N, CA and C atoms as a LAMMPS dump frame, in Angstrom:
ITEM: TIMESTEP
0
ITEM: NUMBER OF ATOMS
249
ITEM: BOX BOUNDS ff ff ff
-5.0000000000000000e+02 5.0000000000000000e+02
-5.0000000000000000e+02 5.0000000000000000e+02
-5.0000000000000000e+02 5.0000000000000000e+02
ITEM: ATOMS id mol type element x y z
1 1 1 N 4.318 -106.103 195.686
2 1 2 C 4.1 -106.818 196.859
3 1 3 C 5.699 -106.792 197.648
4 2 1 N 6.097 -106.088 198.374
5 2 2 C 7.288 -106.262 198.805
6 2 3 C 7.836 -107.568 199.606
7 3 1 N 9.031 -108.035 199.247
8 3 2 C 9.682 -109.17 199.899
9 3 3 C 10.029 -108.846 201.243
10 4 1 N 9.894 -109.789 202.086
11 4 2 C 10.796 -110.126 203.403
12 4 3 C 11.715 -110.9 203.314
13 5 1 N 12.814 -111.008 204.223
14 5 2 C 13.636 -111.979 204.116
15 5 3 C 13.496 -113.256 204.61
16 6 1 N 14.297 -114.116 204.595
17 6 2 C 14.268 -115.665 204.772
18 6 3 C 13.922 -115.719 206.163
19 7 1 N 14.248 -114.993 207.242
20 7 2 C 13.629 -115.09 208.578
21 7 3 C 12.091 -115.169 208.69
22 8 1 N 11.613 -114.517 208.15
23 8 2 C 9.963 -114.382 208.117
24 8 3 C 9.415 -115.948 207.967
25 9 1 N 10.131 -116.652 207.341
26 9 2 C 9.629 -117.995 207.504
27 9 3 C 10.296 -119.045 208.196
28 10 1 N 11.168 -118.756 209.462
29 10 2 C 11.864 -119.556 210.032
30 10 3 C 10.922 -120.826 210.765
31 11 1 N 9.822 -120.328 211.227
32 11 2 C 8.855 -121.171 211.887
33 11 3 C 8.668 -122.302 210.801
34 12 1 N 8.074 -122.032 209.874
35 12 2 C 7.787 -123.039 208.752
36 12 3 C 8.781 -123.863 208.445
37 13 1 N 10.126 -123.331 208.239
38 13 2 C 11.102 -124.119 207.918
39 13 3 C 11.512 -125.194 209.214
40 14 1 N 11.299 -124.503 210.296
41 14 2 C 11.555 -125.349 211.474
42 14 3 C 10.536 -126.787 211.548
43 15 1 N 9.283 -126.27 211.182
44 15 2 C 8.32 -127.302 211.289
45 15 3 C 8.582 -128.564 209.951
46 16 1 N 8.872 -127.987 209.007
47 16 2 C 9.278 -128.723 207.913
48 16 3 C 10.456 -129.635 207.948
49 17 1 N 11.666 -129.155 208.586
50 17 2 C 12.97 -129.598 208.333
51 17 3 C 13.166 -129.903 209.776
52 18 1 N 12.591 -129.753 210.654
53 18 2 C 13.094 -130.017 212.199
54 18 3 C 14.189 -129.316 213.039
55 19 1 N 14.569 -128.448 212.359
56 19 2 C 15.784 -127.725 212.917
57 19 3 C 16.097 -126.093 212.026
58 20 1 N 16.746 -125.616 212.839
59 20 2 C 17.164 -124.291 212.327
60 20 3 C 17.452 -124.031 210.761
61 21 1 N 16.996 -123.478 210.016
62 21 2 C 17.539 -123.497 208.514
63 21 3 C 17.886 -122.077 208.023
64 22 1 N 17.355 -120.834 208.646
65 22 2 C 17.734 -119.597 208.097
66 22 3 C 19.235 -119.461 207.881
67 23 1 N 20.163 -120.261 208.513
68 23 2 C 21.74 -120.314 208.488
69 23 3 C 22.343 -121.321 207.377
70 24 1 N 21.387 -121.764 207.039
71 24 2 C 21.788 -122.988 206.026
72 24 3 C 22.004 -122.008 204.464
73 25 1 N 22.871 -122.69 203.801
74 25 2 C 23.277 -122.108 202.525
75 25 3 C 22.598 -122.777 201.502
76 26 1 N 21.804 -121.89 200.469
77 26 2 C 21.278 -122.328 199.319
78 26 3 C 21.989 -122.132 198.275
79 27 1 N 21.778 -122.739 197.165
80 27 2 C 22.474 -122.354 196.144
81 27 3 C 21.348 -122.289 194.89
82 28 1 N 21.234 -121.084 194.138
83 28 2 C 20.016 -120.953 192.952
84 28 3 C 20.154 -121.924 191.86
85 29 1 N 19.386 -122.792 191.618
86 29 2 C 19.578 -123.742 190.645
87 29 3 C 19.597 -122.767 189.003
88 30 1 N 19.134 -121.679 189.131
89 30 2 C 18.975 -120.986 187.88
90 30 3 C 20.511 -120.062 187.794
91 31 1 N 20.863 -119.301 188.785
92 31 2 C 22.123 -118.451 188.558
93 31 3 C 23.152 -119.118 189.182
94 32 1 N 23.192 -119.913 190.251
95 32 2 C 24.405 -120.577 191.179
96 32 3 C 24.589 -119.678 192.259
97 33 1 N 23.893 -118.426 192.555
98 33 2 C 24.27 -117.799 193.535
99 33 3 C 24.058 -118.311 194.913
100 34 1 N 25.08 -118.482 195.855
101 34 2 C 24.846 -119.142 197.201
102 34 3 C 24.774 -117.958 198.124
103 35 1 N 23.731 -118.124 198.945
104 35 2 C 23.67 -117.387 200.055
105 35 3 C 22.686 -118.108 201.226
106 36 1 N 22.74 -117.561 202.49
107 36 2 C 21.872 -118.173 203.415
108 36 3 C 20.703 -117.899 203.283
109 37 1 N 19.708 -118.93 203.787
110 37 2 C 18.383 -118.871 203.288
111 37 3 C 17.706 -117.672 204.125
112 38 1 N 18.368 -117.047 205.057
113 38 2 C 17.793 -115.661 205.391
114 38 3 C 17.796 -114.956 204.579
115 39 1 N 18.638 -114.733 203.568
116 39 2 C 18.637 -113.72 202.53
117 39 3 C 17.92 -113.953 201.384
118 40 1 N 17.37 -114.977 201.139
119 40 2 C 16.05 -115.217 200.316
120 40 3 C 14.708 -114.193 200.282
121 41 1 N 14.391 -113.786 198.954
122 41 2 C 13.365 -112.665 199.247
123 41 3 C 11.982 -113.535 199.509
124 42 1 N 11.252 -113.443 200.492
125 42 2 C 10.22 -114.139 200.679
126 42 3 C 8.689 -113.359 200.543
127 43 1 N 7.903 -114.15 199.988
128 43 2 C 6.534 -113.645 199.544
129 43 3 C 5.52 -114.487 200.567
130 44 1 N 4.598 -113.64 201.177
131 44 2 C 3.697 -114.553 202.226
132 44 3 C 2.206 -114.196 201.56
133 45 1 N 2.091 -113.374 200.74
134 45 2 C 0.869 -112.985 200.356
135 45 3 C 0.114 -113.869 199.14
136 46 1 N 0.149 -114.967 198.983
137 46 2 C -0.296 -115.739 198.183
138 46 3 C -1.007 -117.105 198.585
139 47 1 N -1.358 -118.024 197.605
140 47 2 C -1.936 -119.161 198.519
141 47 3 C -0.976 -120.118 199.119
142 48 1 N 0.33 -119.675 199.036
143 48 2 C 1.363 -120.36 199.75
144 48 3 C 2.477 -119.396 199.971
145 49 1 N 3.738 -119.993 200.404
146 49 2 C 4.874 -119.338 200.628
147 49 3 C 5.798 -119.221 199.542
148 50 1 N 6.51 -118.287 199.06
149 50 2 C 7.551 -118.424 197.994
150 50 3 C 8.679 -117.586 198.134
151 51 1 N 9.876 -118.327 198.248
152 51 2 C 11.188 -117.644 198.208
153 51 3 C 11.846 -117.499 197.177
154 52 1 N 12.344 -116.423 196.649
155 52 2 C 13.154 -116.318 195.396
156 52 3 C 14.556 -115.763 195.773
157 53 1 N 15.251 -116.235 194.851
158 53 2 C 16.752 -115.768 194.757
159 53 3 C 16.789 -114.18 194.564
160 54 1 N 17.615 -113.38 195.299
161 54 2 C 17.728 -112.03 195.304
162 54 3 C 18.639 -111.603 194.164
163 55 1 N 19.445 -112.586 193.569
164 55 2 C 19.963 -112.113 192.308
165 55 3 C 19.448 -111.98 191.009
166 56 1 N 18.586 -113.268 190.849
167 56 2 C 17.908 -113.289 189.574
168 56 3 C 16.318 -113.608 189.596
169 57 1 N 15.841 -113.385 190.684
170 57 2 C 14.535 -113.378 191.136
171 57 3 C 13.615 -114.642 190.712
172 58 1 N 14.654 -115.735 190.735
173 58 2 C 13.984 -117.294 190.277
174 58 3 C 13.395 -117.808 191.761
175 59 1 N 12.264 -118.552 191.521
176 59 2 C 11.724 -119.183 192.727
177 59 3 C 12.498 -120.437 193.242
178 60 1 N 13.122 -120.391 194.341
179 60 2 C 13.728 -121.417 194.904
180 60 3 C 13.092 -122.415 196.088
181 61 1 N 11.981 -121.802 196.362
182 61 2 C 11.514 -122.503 197.586
183 61 3 C 9.995 -122.226 197.475
184 62 1 N 8.926 -123.15 197.727
185 62 2 C 7.37 -123.047 197.685
186 62 3 C 7.043 -123.759 198.828
187 63 1 N 6.112 -123.38 199.722
188 63 2 C 5.433 -124.087 200.688
189 63 3 C 4.003 -123.807 200.418
190 64 1 N 3.084 -124.76 200.625
191 64 2 C 1.694 -124.884 200.456
192 64 3 C 1.144 -125.649 201.054
193 65 1 N 0.306 -125.243 202.062
194 65 2 C -0.232 -126.271 203.09
195 65 3 C -1.799 -126.475 202.33
196 66 1 N -2.116 -127.955 201.944
197 66 2 C -3.165 -128.445 201.625
198 66 3 C -3.902 -129.609 202.574
199 67 1 N -4.997 -129.141 203.152
200 67 2 C -5.729 -130.033 204.056
201 67 3 C -4.717 -130.432 205.039
202 68 1 N -3.956 -129.78 205.73
203 68 2 C -3.247 -129.747 207.134
204 68 3 C -1.861 -130.475 206.395
205 69 1 N -1.74 -130.749 205.204
206 69 2 C -0.193 -131.083 204.849
207 69 3 C 0.349 -130.292 204.212
208 70 1 N 1.772 -130.117 204.797
209 70 2 C 2.658 -128.94 204.09
210 70 3 C 3.298 -129.584 202.82
211 71 1 N 2.9 -129.134 201.558
212 71 2 C 3.606 -129.402 200.519
213 71 3 C 4.857 -128.554 200.014
214 72 1 N 6.088 -129.104 199.815
215 72 2 C 7.295 -128.413 199.485
216 72 3 C 7.743 -128.543 198.421
217 73 1 N 8.25 -127.668 197.46
218 73 2 C 8.927 -127.813 196.305
219 73 3 C 10.298 -127.095 196.255
220 74 1 N 11.488 -127.686 196.206
221 74 2 C 12.563 -127.067 196.304
222 74 3 C 13.366 -127.262 195.002
223 75 1 N 12.725 -127.443 193.977
224 75 2 C 13.345 -127.559 192.406
225 75 3 C 14.007 -126.437 192.183
226 76 1 N 14.114 -125.077 192.707
227 76 2 C 14.779 -124.222 192.337
228 76 3 C 16.094 -124.236 193.148
229 77 1 N 16.302 -125.032 194.119
230 77 2 C 17.617 -125.002 194.509
231 77 3 C 18.611 -126.09 193.895
232 78 1 N 19.603 -125.688 193.674
233 78 2 C 20.7 -126.717 193.139
234 78 3 C 21.411 -127.508 194.642
235 79 1 N 21.321 -127.04 195.748
236 79 2 C 21.878 -127.483 196.693
237 79 3 C 21.417 -126.593 198.064
238 80 1 N 21.312 -127.276 199.266
239 80 2 C 20.917 -126.672 200.368
240 80 3 C 21.929 -127.454 201.528
241 81 1 N 22.802 -126.558 201.921
242 81 2 C 23.966 -127.123 202.589
243 81 3 C 24.132 -126.342 203.929
244 82 1 N 24.265 -127.364 205.204
245 82 2 C 24.575 -126.853 206.279
246 82 3 C 25.161 -125.797 206.927
247 83 1 N 24.76 -124.907 207.722
248 83 2 C 25.651 -123.838 208.11
249 83 3 C 27.193 -124.131 208.51
């Protein structure tokens, strides 16, 4: 499965966070790499959406919709800083 970039989930991020998030800086909790959310590797073809660090391939964000409720897991991020 080929990864898209973080821009592929701009609408989901807007729905969850209420503002533009692709320009925010995320820090991978595994390797410490800092990059804008738009640079994460995103996979859409699963039961949910998975965003991975491009450096170490660790999962940084997971979005799963269950019964019209969006469940968000950000455990893979050490930080998420405004642009």
